[in-house]
Structure formats: structure tokens, C-alpha cells
C-alpha positions as CSV (number, residue, x, y, z in Angstrom):
1,M,0.2,-0.1,0.0
2,F,0.8,3.2,-0.7
3,E,0.8,5.7,2.0
4,L,0.1,9.6,0.9
5,F,0.7,12.1,3.6
6,Q,1.2,15.7,4.6
7,S,4.2,17.1,7.0
8,E,3.3,18.1,10.1
9,N,4.1,21.7,9.4
10,N,1.9,21.2,6.3
11,D,4.7,22.0,3.9
12,K,5.4,19.3,1.7
13,Y,3.6,15.7,0.8
14,Y,5.4,12.4,1.2
15,F,4.4,9.2,0.3
16,H,5.6,5.8,1.9
17,L,5.5,2.2,0.4
18,K,4.3,-0.5,2.6
19,A,5.0,-4.0,3.1
20,K,1.7,-5.8,4.1
21,N,3.6,-6.0,7.6
22,S,3.4,-2.2,7.3
23,Q,6.8,-1.8,7.1
24,I,8.4,0.8,5.1
25,I,9.8,-0.6,1.9
26,L,10.4,3.1,0.4
27,A,10.0,6.2,1.2
28,S,9.5,9.5,-0.9
29,Q,10.9,13.1,-1.2
30,G,9.5,16.2,-0.4
31,Y,6.6,17.3,-3.2
32,A,5.3,20.7,-2.7
33,D,1.6,19.4,-3.6
34,K,-0.5,16.3,-3.2
35,A,-0.4,16.1,-7.2
36,G,3.2,16.1,-7.4
37,A,3.0,13.2,-4.7
38,K,0.6,11.3,-6.5
39,N,2.6,11.6,-9.8
40,G,5.5,10.0,-7.6
41,I,3.3,6.9,-6.6
42,E,2.4,6.8,-10.3
43,S,6.5,7.2,-11.6
44,V,7.2,4.5,-8.7
45,K,4.9,2.0,-10.2
46,T,5.9,2.5,-13.7
47,N,9.6,2.4,-12.8
48,C,9.6,-0.6,-11.0
49,A,9.6,-3.0,-13.4
50,D,12.9,-2.1,-14.8
51,D,15.7,-3.4,-13.0
52,S,18.0,-0.8,-14.1
53,K,16.2,2.2,-12.2
54,F,17.4,0.9,-9.2
55,E,20.2,2.5,-7.6
56,R,22.0,0.3,-5.2
57,K,24.3,1.8,-2.4
58,T,26.4,1.1,0.4
59,A,26.7,3.5,3.1
60,A,29.5,4.5,4.9
61,N,28.9,2.3,8.0
62,G,28.7,-0.5,5.7
63,K,25.0,-1.1,5.6
64,F,22.8,-1.5,2.3
65,H,20.2,0.6,0.6
66,F,18.4,1.8,-2.9
67,N,17.3,4.5,-4.8
68,L,14.6,4.2,-7.4
69,K,15.2,6.7,-10.1
70,A,12.5,7.7,-12.6
71,A,13.4,7.9,-16.6
72,N,14.5,11.7,-15.9
73,G,17.2,10.2,-13.6
74,Q,15.6,11.6,-10.4
75,I,15.3,9.8,-7.3
76,V,11.5,8.7,-6.7
77,G,12.0,6.5,-3.3
78,T,14.5,5.5,-1.1
79,S,14.7,2.4,1.0
80,Q,15.4,1.9,4.5
81,M,19.2,0.5,5.6
82,Y,19.6,-3.1,5.3
83,A,22.3,-4.9,7.4
84,S,23.1,-7.3,4.4
85,E,23.2,-6.9,0.5
86,S,20.8,-9.8,0.4
87,G,18.3,-7.8,2.2
88,M,18.3,-4.9,0.1
89,E,17.6,-7.3,-2.7
90,N,15.0,-8.7,-1.1
91,G,13.7,-5.1,-0.6
92,I,13.6,-4.4,-4.2
93,E,12.0,-7.6,-5.0
94,S,9.3,-6.4,-2.7
95,V,8.8,-2.8,-4.5
96,K,8.5,-4.5,-8.3
97,T,6.2,-7.2,-6.4
98,N,3.9,-5.0,-4.5
99,A,4.1,-1.1,-5.9
100,P,2.5,-2.0,-9.5
101,T,-0.9,-2.9,-7.8
102,A,-0.6,-1.2,-4.4
103,E,-3.4,1.0,-3.5
104,V,-2.9,4.4,-2.7
105,K,-4.3,5.6,1.1
106,E,-4.3,9.1,2.2
107,K,-3.3,9.5,5.8
108,E,-5.3,12.5,7.5
109,A,-2.9,15.2,9.2
């Protein structure tokens, strides 16, 4: 499920892609308006099928994470940190599996 919400100070909109266990798989950047965030969700749904759109990274602390990029190269979502590379790959597979058909729920501020 995608959860669409506005920040506590109401200046930006964000979304999270959540797994069935409610764990956040992918978190968005901030968007100026709700329409922008909805476009970001559509971009995730469109681009997640293409493995080349996933940028796999290793943080300075040795943990793993990934970014999902849109066709224009902009980051549309960032994962949590994973202790292992296999955990990160499982996260990517989860995005590929869950995002295309995930429903969007708006969270009230």
C-alpha cells in the first residue's frame, strides 16, 4: 500500500510504500503539492519493473540501501538501511512485486 501524507508543518507531501507487515519499503522525497506526490507514486509504479532504475548503494557504515529513479534520473524513492546485501535485494524485489498494484491511502494530518 502507498500511504500519502502531508508533513506535520504542512509544507510538503510525501508517500511511503508499505509491505503487508506495515514496514516501510520505500520513502519519497518531499513534494510541494499532493498532485506532485501522486505523480511520484505513479512514477514508482511505472519504473519499478525496470531493474536498471534501482540504484544500489552501500553507506559509509557498511549498510545497504537503494534508490528508485524515474526515467529522467530523479530519485522517486529511497529504501531503509539493510544490514546485508541480500536484505536490500529482497527489498527491491518487494518493491517490484508490491508497487504496481498497491492501492493509495491518504493519511489525514
